[in-house]
N, C-alpha and C positions, 0 to 999 in steps of 0.2 A: 601410313596410308598415302597413296599417290594423289596428286592433284585431281586427276580424272575421277577417282573414286569419291573424293570429297565433293566434287562438282555434282556427281550423281546423287549423293545423299542430300545435297541442297535442293536439287530439282525435285526429288521425291517429296520433300517437305513443301516446297512452294507450289507444286502441282496437286497437292492433296491426294497422292497416290495411295490407294487402299490395298492393292495387291500387285506383286511383281511376278511376271512369268519368266522363268529361266528356260531359254530355248536351246535345243540342239537337234540334230537329225541322226537317224540311223544310217547305215551304209547305203541304203537305197533312196535316201532323201526324204523319208517320212518324218514329219515334224513331231518332236517329243517336247513335253513341257513339264516343269515342276513349278508350282505356285507357292509363293512365300509372302509373309507380311513384311512391311518395311522395317519393323523392329529387328528382323533377323539379317538385314542386308549387310550391316557393318561386319558381322561375324562371317557372313558368306564371302565377303571380299578378303578377309584375313585368313580364313581356314578352308574355304570351299564348302560345298554341300555334298555330303556323302550319298551314294546310291549304289544299288546292286548292278554292276556293269554286265554281269552274266545274263541278266534279264533282257538286255538289248542284243538281239542276234548279231554275232560277229564281233562284239566289243571285247569281251574277255572271258576266260574260262572260269568255271565255278570256283576253282582253287585260287583264283586271282580276282575275285568278284568285287572287292572293295575299290571303288573308283570315286573321283571327286569332280563335281561341276565347279568350274572357276569362272564366275561372271566376267565378261569383257566389258568394262565400263564405257569403252568407245562406241558400243553398240546400243546404248540406252536410248529408248524412245518411248514416249507415252503412246498408247494405242488410240486411234482416232474414233473409236466407238466403245461404248460400255457394254460388256457382256455379263458382268457380275452384279445384276440387280441395281444398275445405275451407278455402281462404284467405279471410279477411274482406275484403270490398270496400265501398266507399262511392261515392256519386255526388254530383255538383254540376252544376246547370244552368249553361249558358254564354251570355253575350252575344257577338255576332259583330261584329267591327269590321274596318275597313280598316287597313292598316299605319300610317296616320297617326293612328289612334285614333278616327276618325269612325265612328259606328255604321253597320253595313251596313243599307241601307234595306230589304232583303228579309228580314231576320231576323224571324221571326214574333213573337218576344218584343218586338222593337223596334216592330213595327207596333202591338201592344197598348199598349206603354209610351207611344207618342206620344199615343194617345187618353186614357190614364190621366193623363198630364201636362196635357193640355188640360182635363180635368175638374178637376184640382187648381188650375189657373189660374182656373177659375170658382168655386173654393172647395169642391169636392166630392171625396170619396173614394168610389170605386166598389167595391161589395161584391157577391160572387156566392156562390151555394150551389146546386150541381147535384144532381139526382136521376138517377143513372146506371143505365140498364137495359142488360142484355146477356143472351145465351143461353149456356148450357153445352150442348155437343153431343157426341155419341159419335164415336169413331173418328178424332178428330184432324183436322188441317188437310188440305185437299186433297180431302175427301170430295165425291163427286159427288152423294150422297144423304144429307146429314147428318140425324141423328135427335136429338131432345131427350134430354138425359141423365137426365131424370126425368119423372114424370107429374103433378107437382104443379100446383096452381092458386093463385089469389090468397090470400096470407097463409097458405098451407098449412104445417103443421108436417110436413115430409117426413122420415120415419124411414128409408126405404130408397131410396137412389138411388146414382148412381155417385160422388158427392162429398158425403157427408152432413155433413162438417165444413167444407165449402168456405167459406161466408160467415164463420164464426167465425175460421178461419185467415186469411182476407183482412183482416178488421177488425183482428185482432191485428197483422198485418204492417204495415198502414197506420198504426196508432197507434204502433208501434215507430219509424216514420219521422216522427212528429209530425203526421200527417194525421188530424184528428179526424172521426169518423163520427157521424151522428145516429141513423139507422135503417137496418135492412136487413130484407128480406123476400122471399119468393117472389112473383114477379109473376103476372099472370093466365094466361099460357100455360105449357104444359109446358116445363121447362128454362130458363125466363126468370127472371132475378134482378134485384133492385134494391138498390143501396147508396147512401145519401144522405150527402153531405159537409157538415160544419158550415161556415157562412159565414166568409169571410175576404176580403181584398182581391183584386181580379180577377187580377192578375199571379201572385200566389202560388197562387190557385186553378187557373189554367191549368197551372202547373207540377204541381199536385197531381193534376189530371185525367190528365196524361201519365203520372205515376208510378202512378196508380191502374190504368191499362190494363196497364202493365208488370207490376205486382204480380198482378193478376187472371189474366193470361195465364200467368204463371209458376206460380202455385199451381194453376191448372186443369191444366196439363200434368203437374205432379207428382201430381195426383189421377187421372190417366188419362183426362181429358176435354179438350175444347178450348173456350176462351172466344171468342166472336165478338161484336164490336160492330157488325156489319153491320145497317143500319137495318131491313131486312125479309128475314130469311133464309128464312122459311116463308110460303108463299102463304096458308094458312088460319089463321095465328096472328098475334098482335099484333106490331107493329114495336117496335123499341127506341128510345126517346126519351132525351133528356137535358134534361128540363124543368128550367129554371134560374131560381132566384129572385134578383132583382137589387134593390139599393137604393143610394141616394146618401146619404152622411153629410157634414154640415158640422161638423167636429170630432166631438164626442160626440152631436150632434143629428141624428136621422134626418130628412133633407130631404123624405122622402115622407109624413111624418106631420103631420096637422092634426087636433087634438082636436075642433075645431068642425065638421068635415065629417061628413056622414052615414056615410061609410065610412072616415073618418079618413084620407082621401087628400088630400094638399096639391095646390096649383096646380102646383108643380114636378113632382110625381108624375104629374099628368094630362098635362102638356106632354111629359114623358118618354115616356109611353105613346103619345101622339099622334105623336111622332117615329118610334117603332118601326112604328106602323100605316102612316104615310105612306110609309115607305121599305121596307116589308116585302118587296115584290117585288124591289127592288134588292139587298137583302142575302141573298136566298134562296139564291143560288148559293154563298154562303160558309157560311151556317148549315146548309145541306143540300147538300153539295158533290158527292155521288155520284149516278150514274144510279139506283142502288137506293134512294136517299133518297126519291124521289118515289113509289115503290111504297108506302112507309109513309104519306106524306102523302095519297095518293089513295085507298088501300084499307085502311089500318090504322085500327083503332078508337082513339078518343081522340087522334087526330092532327088538327090544325087544317086546314081547307080554305079559309078566308077570312081576310082581314086584319081581324080584329075584336078587341074587348076585352069583357070581361064581369066581373061581380061574382060570384065563386064559380063561374062558369060554365066547366066543363072542356072545353066544345066551342069556346071562343074561343081565338084565338091568344095573347092576353095576358090573364091572369087575375089579378084582385085577390082574394087570399084574405081571408076574413073571420074567421079565427081571431084571438082576442085583439085585437079592434079598438082598444082603448084603451091597449094596450101599445106605446109609441112605437117601441121597437127592433124590433118585429115587423112594422111596416108595410113592405110590399115588394110587388113585382109578380112574376108567374111567366110567363116566356116559354116557350110549349109547342111551338114549332116546331123547336127545335134537336134534332138526333139525336146518338146516341152516337158516330158515326163522324166528327164534325166535327173540325177543328183548333180546339181551344179558344181559342188566342191570337187567331186571325182572327175566330172567331165572337163572342167577347166584345168585340173591337174594333168589329165592325160594329154590334152592338146598342148599345154605349155611344155610338158616333158618331151613330147615328140618334136616340137619346134626347136627347143634348146638342143636336142641331140643333133638336129640338122645343122645348127650353128656350130656346135662344138666339133663335129666331125666333118664339117665342110661339105655337106651333101650338095650335089649338082641338081639343078632344077631343069626338067625336060621342057620342051616347047609347050606353050599353052594350048589347051583344047579350043579349037575354033568351030567345032561342029556342035549341033544340037545333040548332046550326048544322050538325052532322054529318048530320042527317036531312033537310036541305033539299036540293032539287035545285039545279043550277047556275042555272036560270031563277028559282027562288024566291029564291035568295040575291041575285041581281042586282036583282030586283023590290023587295027589302027594303033595297037600298042597300049591300049587302056586296060588297067587292071580292075576287074569287077570288085565292088564292095560285097560283103556278105548279104545274102538274101533271106536269111533266117537266123534266129538266135543260136541254133546249134552250130551253124557255120562260124558265127562270130566267136562262140565259145571255143571252138577247135583252134582258131587263130590265137585266142587269148591264152589257152593252156600251154601253148608252145612258146610263149613270149617271155623270155628272161627280162626284157625291157620293162614290161608291165608288172612283172613280179617285183621288180625293184621300185617302181613308182608306187604301187599299192602297199608293199611290204608283204612278206611271205604269209603272215597270219591272215591278213585281209584277202590276199590273192587266193589262198586255199579255200577260205570260207565263201568268197564270192563265187568261185567256180562251182562248189558243191551246191550252193543255194540256187544258182541259175540253171544248173543241170536239172535240179529237182523241178524247177518251174517248167523247163522244156519237156521233161518226161510227163509231168502232170497234164500239160497241154496236149501232147501227142496221144495220150491215153483216152482223150475224149472221143465219143462218137457223136458227130455233129448232125444237125438237122439236114444238111446237104447230103451227107452220106446215107442217112435213112431214106430221104426222098429219092435218091438216085440208085440205091442199092438194095432196098428191101425186097424187091421182086427178082433179084438175081437168082 
């Protein structure tokens, strides 16, 4: 037994933990859990916990359904609230393996880990820091006509709303679990919130994002409101993004920093950006995986419409912030296409793979966009050499299904399943007869 595993067993005893939740996600980011008693934990570390992998869509075929959850002791944390009749619970994320110990190729953590290990083989550590936006709405889940839980605006100090202590309670809960936040504030639209997480390695951050959503939804429910990470829940309000800052480190050195460059951005950083821009359309069905994601990209303010980069330019898909230009650790890029409903494991893997390809193949980076790209028409964007991002899930899927690059990132089994599942989602969406169609077409 490793020292980390022994440390977890000691904490479980000291903290009087009654139940342990083993967490993992499916391919689309939905949280799955298996609950066990502390008495079974030592055996779980030694042998894993068996489950039917074929019951999780995309994981394994019926003929290969025996799979194992392997608790990752480095992710152990006691939960900040009691859900089980006052009994203290803890959680650990799990890696998923086959009975022979080989990693399950379809495990989202493993998909990200493969790219992280590829970066390590090139000498890089991949670091992420997301700004997570979401809405608080009234009357809970299943509402046909949800309403924002408050009337606040950007940076407003709301004194009267349905959840006045919500962000403070959320930050306290996250920090109880060792997840450090940087900032929080009310976003531009009524009911819309943002909480930013402090940078850490990408695999830990993906775990943190999954935990964040669980914490936010749980505290919202206890406050009498519902939290939604839907990319565009309201027609006339802003969409919810997950603008994420990324950087590569070589040991203690930020590989994106060059003190002699005008914007302190190294050749490595430029090649990384070039890789993201080059493969932007291919990764879109992963970074923006839902039908609704494209309502945000097409109609939401501050959402990128073209595969561009810019210096300080918030209308570009990839932005290079100019805060503290000469502080080496602060040199980073901000990818603004990701939305809050993505699976963070797959989204981070896709961005990292695209950036690494740019580095490995020495991609050239075009001149930065200096225009307000949002305000340009499609014709104007094309005339200026900007390549449009997909405006619907079906467009994104057409780019994905032609991409050998993304087939390699996801693995053939996941790639095929992902395409089939997302095409089913698109066909289900387009088969609907909407209220708008009835209102405007019934008398034709």
